[in-house]
Wavefront OBJ file of the C-alpha trace (Angstrom):
o trace
v -19.421 23.560 6.151
v -20.940 20.080 6.648
v -18.703 18.000 8.917
v -18.851 15.359 11.613
v -17.242 14.861 14.978
v -14.901 11.927 13.627
v -14.312 13.578 10.292
v -12.950 16.570 12.051
v -10.297 14.442 14.102
v -9.978 11.616 11.384
v -8.012 8.725 12.217
v -7.718 5.024 10.872
v -7.845 2.070 13.097
v -6.928 -1.606 12.401
v -10.744 -2.393 12.311
v -11.005 0.159 9.366
v -8.382 -1.419 7.483
v -9.827 -4.792 7.886
v -13.243 -3.631 6.765
v -11.702 -2.067 3.556
v -9.624 -5.462 3.049
v -12.861 -7.310 3.332
v -14.610 -4.813 0.931
v -11.872 -5.286 -1.621
v -12.192 -9.016 -1.260
v -15.936 -8.970 -1.756
v -15.815 -6.984 -4.732
v -12.575 -8.462 -6.312
v -12.121 -5.022 -7.986
v -9.352 -2.532 -7.239
v -10.624 0.802 -5.761
v -9.433 4.419 -5.636
v -8.614 5.998 -2.296
v -11.660 8.136 -2.833
v -13.832 5.070 -3.261
v -12.225 3.551 -0.093
v -12.814 6.815 1.936
v -16.627 6.996 1.021
v -17.044 3.357 1.872
v -15.458 4.017 5.181
v -17.636 6.909 5.813
v -20.682 4.931 4.924
v -19.683 2.350 7.339
v -19.193 4.523 10.198
v -22.571 6.228 9.630
v -23.944 2.851 9.721
v -22.208 1.724 12.763
v -23.425 4.864 14.598
v -26.949 4.374 13.313
v -26.933 0.585 14.843
v -25.449 1.844 18.127
v -28.262 4.317 18.548
v -30.838 1.882 17.681
v -29.525 -0.513 20.161
v -29.320 1.992 22.709
v -33.081 3.130 22.237
v -34.435 -0.275 21.108
v -36.743 -0.499 23.991
v -37.754 3.329 23.799
v -40.978 4.499 22.291
v -40.724 8.084 20.540
v -43.499 10.113 21.870
v -46.475 10.756 19.601
v -49.761 11.981 20.867
v -51.596 9.594 18.571
v -49.810 6.435 20.114
v -50.796 4.193 22.992
v -48.515 3.790 25.971
v -48.341 1.375 28.954
v -47.179 1.796 32.414
v -43.396 1.077 32.746
v -42.963 2.176 28.967
v -39.753 4.219 28.478
v -40.577 7.256 26.358
v -38.417 9.730 24.515
v -39.559 13.377 23.834
v -37.814 15.016 20.621
v -39.544 18.252 21.505
v -38.007 18.364 24.785
v -34.395 17.927 23.583
v -34.759 14.146 23.449
v -35.571 13.897 27.106
v -36.089 10.105 28.277
v -38.947 9.254 30.816
v -41.050 6.353 32.244
v -44.828 6.157 32.083
v -46.085 6.042 35.761
v -49.650 5.943 34.852
v -52.401 6.126 32.249
v -55.886 7.639 32.797
v -58.798 8.553 30.754
v -58.834 12.025 29.318
v -61.783 14.418 30.392
v -62.630 17.098 27.808
v -65.779 17.012 25.870
v -64.604 19.203 23.143
v -61.756 16.558 22.140
v -63.713 13.575 22.373
v -62.138 10.300 23.759
v -58.308 10.344 24.402
v -55.944 9.227 27.234
v -53.454 10.984 29.430
v -50.067 9.447 30.260
v -48.080 10.453 33.350
v -44.332 10.452 32.876
v -41.530 10.815 35.305
v -38.366 11.994 33.600
v -35.079 10.071 34.266
v -32.835 13.159 34.903
v -35.243 15.330 36.830
v -33.730 15.730 40.279
v -37.229 16.804 41.650
v -39.005 13.616 40.476
v -41.800 15.648 38.890
v -44.501 13.743 37.113
v -45.787 15.394 33.987
v -48.705 14.652 31.908
v -49.111 14.242 27.937
v -51.939 13.261 25.591
v -51.985 9.875 24.193
v -54.159 7.633 22.158
v -55.475 10.944 20.192
v -55.020 10.252 16.413
v -56.633 13.683 15.497
v -54.130 15.656 17.577
v -53.095 18.703 15.267
v -49.272 18.161 16.115
v -49.259 14.501 15.579
v -47.540 14.951 12.049
v -44.915 17.243 13.557
v -44.201 14.726 16.260
v -43.679 11.972 13.463
v -41.264 14.040 11.783
v -39.097 14.664 14.824
v -39.185 11.032 15.618
v -37.279 10.053 12.485
v -33.847 11.333 13.983
v -32.366 9.669 16.933
v -30.425 11.811 19.483
v -26.815 11.901 18.344
v -27.529 10.475 14.814
v -25.875 12.527 12.012
v -28.049 14.680 9.762
v -25.391 14.741 7.110
v -24.984 12.191 4.260
v -21.811 10.286 3.513
v -21.484 12.350 0.476
v -21.774 15.571 2.495
v -19.125 14.542 4.939
v -16.812 13.231 2.352
v -16.904 16.531 0.190
v -16.380 18.669 3.133
v -13.570 16.650 4.715
v -11.760 15.062 1.581
v -8.434 17.136 1.897
v -8.344 16.047 5.572
v -9.301 12.319 5.156
v -7.553 11.416 2.040
v -3.892 11.852 3.016
v -4.434 10.147 6.509
v -6.172 7.159 4.639
v -3.434 6.874 2.148
v -0.764 6.838 4.761
v -2.570 4.163 6.833
v -3.117 2.108 3.398
v 0.567 2.158 2.664
v 1.583 1.261 6.220
v -0.646 -1.672 6.216
v 1.725 -3.630 4.052
v -1.206 -5.912 2.701
v -2.406 -3.194 0.149
v -0.811 -2.586 -3.193
v -1.423 0.767 -5.068
v -1.221 1.165 -8.863
v -2.398 3.978 -10.861
v -4.182 5.402 -7.953
v -6.136 2.296 -7.106
v -5.680 -0.287 -4.282
v -6.065 -4.128 -3.904
v -4.747 -6.691 -1.468
v -1.298 -8.005 -2.404
v -2.434 -11.640 -1.882
v -5.108 -11.646 -4.469
v -3.208 -10.009 -7.113
v -2.803 -12.213 -10.288
v 0.458 -13.866 -11.167
v 2.279 -12.077 -13.987
v 5.263 -13.979 -14.998
v 8.352 -13.286 -17.082
v 6.526 -14.718 -19.996
v 3.777 -12.221 -19.747
v 6.347 -9.424 -19.438
v 8.341 -10.715 -22.500
v 5.074 -10.734 -24.546
v 4.135 -7.190 -23.427
v 7.607 -5.969 -24.562
v 7.159 -7.482 -27.924
v 3.812 -6.015 -28.417
v 5.053 -2.540 -27.403
v 8.037 -2.997 -29.801
v 5.792 -3.912 -32.672
v 3.794 -0.801 -31.932
v 6.876 1.457 -32.163
v 7.387 1.425 -28.471
v 3.859 2.677 -27.564
v 1.860 4.305 -26.114
v -0.708 1.608 -25.570
v -3.479 1.006 -22.834
v -3.006 -1.872 -20.557
v -6.208 -3.337 -21.838
v -4.774 -3.421 -25.321
v -1.491 -5.094 -24.210
v -3.680 -7.719 -22.369
v -5.756 -8.387 -25.453
v -2.653 -8.707 -27.667
v -1.051 -11.209 -25.315
v -4.169 -13.289 -24.472
v -4.941 -11.953 -21.045
v -4.246 -13.209 -17.397
v -6.961 -16.131 -17.337
v -10.598 -15.757 -16.592
v -10.137 -13.350 -13.763
v -12.469 -10.068 -14.018
v -10.739 -7.748 -16.423
v -10.442 -4.832 -13.984
v -8.134 -7.016 -11.823
v -6.155 -8.373 -14.819
v -5.437 -4.717 -15.569
v -4.468 -3.997 -12.112
v -2.106 -6.954 -11.787
v -0.537 -6.111 -15.228
v -0.150 -2.661 -14.292
v 1.739 -3.536 -10.952
v 3.869 -5.866 -12.825
v 4.716 -3.456 -15.728
v 5.453 -0.848 -13.180
v 7.936 -2.883 -11.234
v 9.964 -3.791 -14.632
v 12.476 -1.215 -15.660
v 11.648 -1.903 -19.371
v 8.381 -0.229 -19.302
v 7.397 3.418 -18.552
v 4.111 4.725 -17.565
v 3.139 7.671 -19.473
v -0.364 8.277 -19.173
v -1.986 11.480 -17.808
v -4.236 11.784 -14.734
v -6.983 8.841 -14.665
v -5.189 7.242 -17.766
v -2.580 4.543 -17.854
v -0.485 4.284 -20.939
v 2.756 2.329 -21.402
v 5.869 2.841 -23.472
v 9.124 0.984 -23.956
v 11.703 2.988 -22.042
v 14.524 2.080 -24.583
v 12.499 3.625 -27.522
v 11.458 6.939 -25.839
v 13.438 9.924 -27.225
v 16.697 10.585 -25.459
v 15.665 14.170 -24.809
v 12.910 12.682 -22.530
v 15.050 10.356 -20.621
v 17.695 12.860 -19.888
v 17.359 16.742 -19.780
v 19.007 18.214 -22.842
v 22.164 20.396 -21.860
v 20.613 23.490 -23.131
v 17.617 23.184 -20.836
v 19.682 22.512 -17.545
v 19.558 25.154 -15.302
v 21.907 25.223 -12.212
v 20.278 27.120 -9.529
v 21.878 30.682 -9.153
v 21.603 32.219 -5.823
v 20.443 35.991 -5.967
v 18.823 38.495 -3.845
v 15.256 38.551 -5.261
v 14.480 41.586 -3.046
v 16.670 43.636 -5.061
v 14.449 43.496 -8.353
v 12.378 46.653 -8.879
v 8.865 46.411 -9.372
v 9.508 47.278 -13.098
v 11.877 44.151 -13.378
v 9.271 41.890 -11.454
v 6.689 42.780 -14.138
v 9.123 41.924 -16.786
v 10.027 38.705 -15.230
v 6.425 37.849 -15.021
v 5.980 38.867 -18.719
v 8.836 36.573 -19.770
v 7.277 33.793 -17.389
v 10.437 31.568 -17.526
v 9.785 28.037 -16.290
v 12.331 28.572 -13.549
v 11.178 31.975 -12.407
v 9.388 31.812 -8.930
v 5.846 32.536 -10.335
v 2.731 30.903 -8.997
v 0.458 29.433 -11.409
v -2.793 31.153 -11.925
v -5.754 29.834 -9.908
v -7.775 28.892 -13.071
v -6.779 27.437 -16.452
v -6.570 30.021 -19.120
v -8.432 29.322 -22.453
v -5.140 30.100 -24.323
v -1.411 31.043 -23.140
v 1.020 33.090 -25.315
v 4.596 32.294 -24.732
v 7.868 33.961 -26.549
v 10.107 30.992 -27.705
v 13.782 31.565 -26.308
v 16.864 30.076 -27.762
v 17.276 26.803 -25.601
v 13.509 25.735 -26.319
v 13.915 26.563 -30.068
v 17.269 24.595 -30.358
v 15.985 21.570 -28.629
v 12.443 21.635 -29.926
v 10.633 21.974 -26.722
v 8.139 24.366 -24.704
v 8.815 25.698 -21.333
v 6.409 24.167 -18.763
v 5.885 27.598 -16.948
v 3.484 28.644 -14.457
v 0.758 29.266 -16.938
v 1.356 26.270 -19.168
v 1.326 23.902 -16.236
v -2.447 24.523 -16.181
v -2.923 23.402 -19.883
v -0.553 20.393 -20.291
v -1.561 17.353 -18.489
v 0.716 16.255 -15.664
v 0.758 12.963 -13.469
v 2.476 12.930 -10.248
v 2.873 9.245 -10.360
v 5.105 9.262 -13.257
v 7.945 11.862 -14.332
v 6.955 11.670 -18.070
v 3.418 12.189 -19.666
v 2.852 11.384 -23.391
v 0.513 13.820 -25.197
v -0.422 14.699 -28.801
v 0.703 18.085 -30.162
v -1.331 19.499 -32.813
v -0.095 22.234 -35.376
v -2.677 24.875 -35.169
v -1.751 25.925 -38.673
v -2.584 22.739 -40.593
v -3.703 20.253 -38.040
v -0.775 17.862 -38.345
v -0.063 15.898 -35.039
v 3.298 15.074 -33.318
v 4.171 12.962 -30.378
v 4.746 15.169 -27.418
v 6.201 14.550 -23.889
v 5.501 16.486 -20.758
v 8.678 16.146 -18.622
v 7.122 17.448 -15.329
v 10.253 17.754 -13.076
v 12.460 19.201 -15.544
v 9.760 21.646 -16.674
v 9.535 21.219 -20.349
v 7.561 19.766 -23.132
v 9.417 17.799 -25.852
v 8.305 17.201 -29.371
v 8.111 20.522 -31.167
v 11.234 20.514 -33.301
v 9.401 19.292 -36.651
v 6.933 21.985 -36.064
v 9.367 24.802 -35.498
v 11.551 23.767 -38.612
v 8.475 23.378 -40.870
v 7.269 26.952 -40.259
v 10.830 28.277 -39.799
v 9.850 29.913 -36.563
v 12.718 32.206 -35.209
v 13.678 32.591 -31.544
v 11.475 35.286 -30.285
v 8.443 33.789 -32.184
v 5.281 34.395 -30.102
v 3.398 30.938 -29.718
v -0.321 30.421 -28.726
v -1.044 27.218 -26.826
v -4.534 25.898 -26.001
v -6.243 22.720 -25.241
v -8.099 20.911 -27.918
v -11.631 19.791 -27.418
v -9.998 16.161 -27.737
v -8.606 14.874 -24.520
v -4.990 14.441 -24.551
v -4.377 16.863 -27.492
v -2.798 20.268 -27.036
v -2.770 22.808 -30.076
v 0.386 24.905 -30.748
v -0.519 27.906 -32.971
v 0.980 31.211 -33.902
v -0.088 34.449 -35.854
v 1.272 33.595 -39.428
v 1.645 36.089 -42.240
v 3.172 36.225 -45.690
v 7.022 36.086 -45.091
v 8.567 39.609 -45.037
v 12.298 40.416 -45.010
v 13.462 41.858 -41.627
v 16.630 42.824 -39.980
v 17.302 40.574 -37.061
v 20.173 39.721 -34.702
v 22.357 36.858 -35.959
v 24.377 34.839 -33.442
v 27.915 34.609 -35.051
v 30.418 33.147 -32.471
v 34.009 34.671 -32.809
v 36.970 33.655 -30.783
v 35.026 31.536 -28.417
v 32.780 34.488 -27.692
v 29.298 35.213 -28.321
v 28.975 37.874 -31.092
v 25.996 39.352 -33.247
v 25.498 40.795 -36.570
v 22.415 42.358 -38.191
v 20.993 40.675 -41.282
v 18.167 40.139 -43.541
v 15.945 37.117 -42.920
v 12.207 36.268 -44.134
v 10.097 35.871 -41.151
v 6.437 34.593 -41.567
v 5.259 34.618 -37.803
v 4.517 37.270 -35.243
v 7.649 37.685 -33.085
v 9.014 39.706 -30.085
v 11.364 42.246 -31.401
v 13.360 42.441 -28.123
v 13.911 38.557 -28.225
v 14.198 37.523 -31.820
v 17.603 35.877 -32.785
v 18.803 33.887 -35.574
v 21.785 31.576 -36.290
v 23.194 30.198 -39.599
v 25.872 28.079 -37.983
v 24.243 25.950 -35.293
v 27.307 23.680 -35.006
v 29.325 26.866 -34.092
v 26.723 28.028 -31.561
v 26.634 24.591 -30.041
v 30.435 24.702 -29.850
v 30.389 27.851 -28.014
v 27.827 26.811 -25.608
v 30.130 23.890 -24.729
v 33.088 26.005 -24.129
v 30.957 28.458 -21.895
v 29.998 25.539 -19.789
v 33.308 24.190 -19.558
v 34.843 27.548 -18.547
v 32.403 28.071 -15.798
v 32.211 31.802 -16.549
v 30.245 33.819 -13.854
v 26.850 35.085 -14.950
v 28.291 38.668 -14.579
v 30.987 37.722 -17.011
v 28.597 36.383 -19.437
v 26.536 39.496 -19.169
v 29.454 41.734 -19.623
v 30.303 40.165 -22.935
v 26.977 39.923 -24.127
v 26.059 43.519 -23.336
v 29.263 44.662 -24.955
v 28.355 42.888 -28.082
v 24.961 44.015 -28.380
v 25.502 47.617 -27.345
v 27.354 48.029 -30.834
v 24.025 48.080 -32.532
v 22.595 51.022 -30.291
v 23.648 54.616 -30.930
v 23.193 55.086 -27.171
v 24.799 51.594 -26.304
v 21.794 50.712 -24.466
v 20.292 47.234 -24.470
v 16.832 46.139 -23.242
v 16.807 43.631 -20.215
v 14.670 41.386 -22.234
v 17.137 41.116 -25.075
v 20.051 40.565 -22.695
v 17.926 37.566 -21.119
v 17.435 36.094 -24.723
v 21.079 36.434 -25.630
v 22.543 35.138 -22.409
v 20.287 32.076 -22.790
v 22.290 31.060 -26.122
v 25.295 30.146 -23.852
v 23.866 29.791 -20.404
v 20.465 28.605 -19.112
v 19.269 31.233 -16.691
v 15.920 32.686 -15.729
v 15.533 36.524 -15.739
v 15.796 36.964 -11.873
v 19.545 36.340 -11.473
v 20.128 38.182 -14.806
v 18.296 41.100 -13.490
v 20.021 40.817 -10.066
v 23.417 40.822 -11.558
v 22.592 43.909 -13.605
v 21.642 45.753 -10.429
v 24.658 44.656 -8.243
v 27.717 44.969 -10.764
v 29.066 48.279 -11.127
v 29.949 47.519 -14.920
v 26.272 48.064 -15.732
v 24.203 51.149 -15.673
v 20.432 51.487 -15.770
v 19.133 54.164 -18.263
v 15.333 53.714 -17.719
v 12.635 51.515 -19.085
v 14.590 48.401 -18.463
v 17.413 49.463 -20.619
v 21.106 49.185 -19.561
v 24.538 50.011 -20.850
v 28.048 49.719 -19.946
v 28.832 51.978 -17.023
v 31.334 55.011 -17.959
v 33.444 54.550 -14.796
l 1 2 3 4 5 6 7 8 9 10 11 12 13 14 15 16 17 18 19 20 21 22 23 24 25 26 27 28 29 30 31 32 33 34 35 36 37 38 39 40 41 42 43 44 45 46 47 48 49 50 51 52 53 54 55 56 57 58 59 60 61 62 63 64 65 66 67 68 69 70 71 72 73 74 75 76 77 78 79 80 81 82 83 84 85 86 87 88 89 90 91 92 93 94 95 96 97 98 99 100 101 102 103 104 105 106 107 108 109 110 111 112 113 114 115 116 117 118 119 120 121 122 123 124 125 126 127 128 129 130 131 132 133 134 135 136 137 138 139 140 141 142 143 144 145 146 147 148 149 150 151 152 153 154 155 156 157 158 159 160 161 162 163 164 165 166 167 168 169 170 171 172 173 174 175 176 177 178 179 180 181 182 183 184 185 186 187 188 189 190 191 192 193 194 195 196 197 198 199 200 201 202 203 204 205 206 207 208 209 210 211 212 213 214 215 216 217 218 219 220 221 222 223 224 225 226 227 228 229 230 231 232 233 234 235 236 237 238 239 240 241 242 243 244 245 246 247 248 249 250 251 252 253 254 255 256 257 258 259 260 261 262 263 264 265 266 267 268 269 270 271 272 273 274 275 276 277 278 279 280 281 282 283 284 285 286 287 288 289 290 291 292 293 294 295 296 297 298 299 300 301 302 303 304 305 306 307 308 309 310 311 312 313 314 315 316 317 318 319 320 321 322 323 324 325 326 327 328 329 330 331 332 333 334 335 336 337 338 339 340 341 342 343 344 345 346 347 348 349 350 351 352 353 354 355 356 357 358 359 360 361 362 363 364 365 366 367 368 369 370 371 372 373 374 375 376 377 378 379 380 381 382 383 384 385 386 387 388 389 390 391 392 393 394 395 396 397 398 399 400 401 402 403 404 405 406 407 408 409 410 411 412 413 414 415 416 417 418 419 420 421 422 423 424 425 426 427 428 429 430 431 432 433 434 435 436 437 438 439 440 441 442 443 444 445 446 447 448 449 450 451 452 453 454 455 456 457 458 459 460 461 462 463 464 465 466 467 468 469 470 471 472 473 474 475 476 477 478 479 480 481 482 483 484 485 486 487 488 489 490 491 492 493 494 495 496 497 498 499 500 501 502 503 504 505 506 507 508 509 510 511 512 513 514 515 516 517 518 519 520 521 522 523
């Protein structure tokens, strides 16, 4: 892998910051940390080259075609860049080669002070071209380009440089770009009030900074990029505005007009971490956990983005109108680490209708699918297919639709502040997972049951016991699949599969009967 001695031990000195400050002042344009790192590498290579040229400015690189004088310092690339001094010059004596000279050289680091002779003033020497090629590189000079050094060492250089830029105190970072604080344009309260009015007229956003500047008349005659940078910084410092753009895109939204479900995690999606012994889970359970791919399960994202991801809709996400930002969907939905919320366009794969969507990265969900779910009457357990559109910033939500047919499904019917189920017929027009499908006619009653369960602070084992008791009524053997239990438990308590599976193993009330099926124990 290409590298360089100072790149392997990269550090940023005050002179480096001064150089980058001067560069930013000269260009009058904010630059990314990558741009600054590349410029710093180029500058260091230029400094090295200048120092070497100074060191060897009186040294002539040996070439048999050249003429030399007594006292001339000569460097020999073919002899590991050895340095010598010409002690004498005489005529050559070989009729076969014609006229040439011989230089007598004493090498500086030769302890025996030997004098060696070399051909000179001989243009037709067969090796002269090779000597010319050797002479292009000074000893100690890097044979790597700035691009090669940057590419090979980016992961090492960027964090160190970012820390140094932050600690300098003289530079401001906005949306991944840097600029001297002292040269930023003044953005006053009037500008910010106009920006708020522009966003208000446009339903809160999202809008590009350039669009906002055009609407308010700009910030004078400064370069447009500097206007954008200064406005971005001012908007970022004002609580009225929210930056909701994906990576490499800055979009602004009025925070007061954002959906409440985006600013505060809906209760149905809030997971209070449940401690459990993950080592108790069997390989079969781990496989089921990976299949469900709950956003709160400890599953690593795949190395590469998949062209399409299938997920099964659980009750909390169906109720709120969200998607889980699980391990696989993290590779499809845009995320921006500089902001907790990212605005996206969600596209109905059935008819192309578009909806505003919001990626809430830290809380691991995507909001904005309620209308789509209701339009197609998708049940809990529906299998959705999610893929990126060819248009940047758009995500397609699709499913396998078919002519609605009547199916018996589990209906949630709360009774006496307890979860209960009934089997009834419903028309279903989408592919679904039979182990997870659920329906509900009285959403207000289910919401009330959820609230009651939260207030009672029942243990997970207690919730599981009630749920398994109810579901077992519909099986002649009284056995219920672990995936069905996961789906049902999440009606009243948000919980990933891991803690549920661990509770099934550790509680004597439950008995495993094979193939991820469980029943009440007979003790």
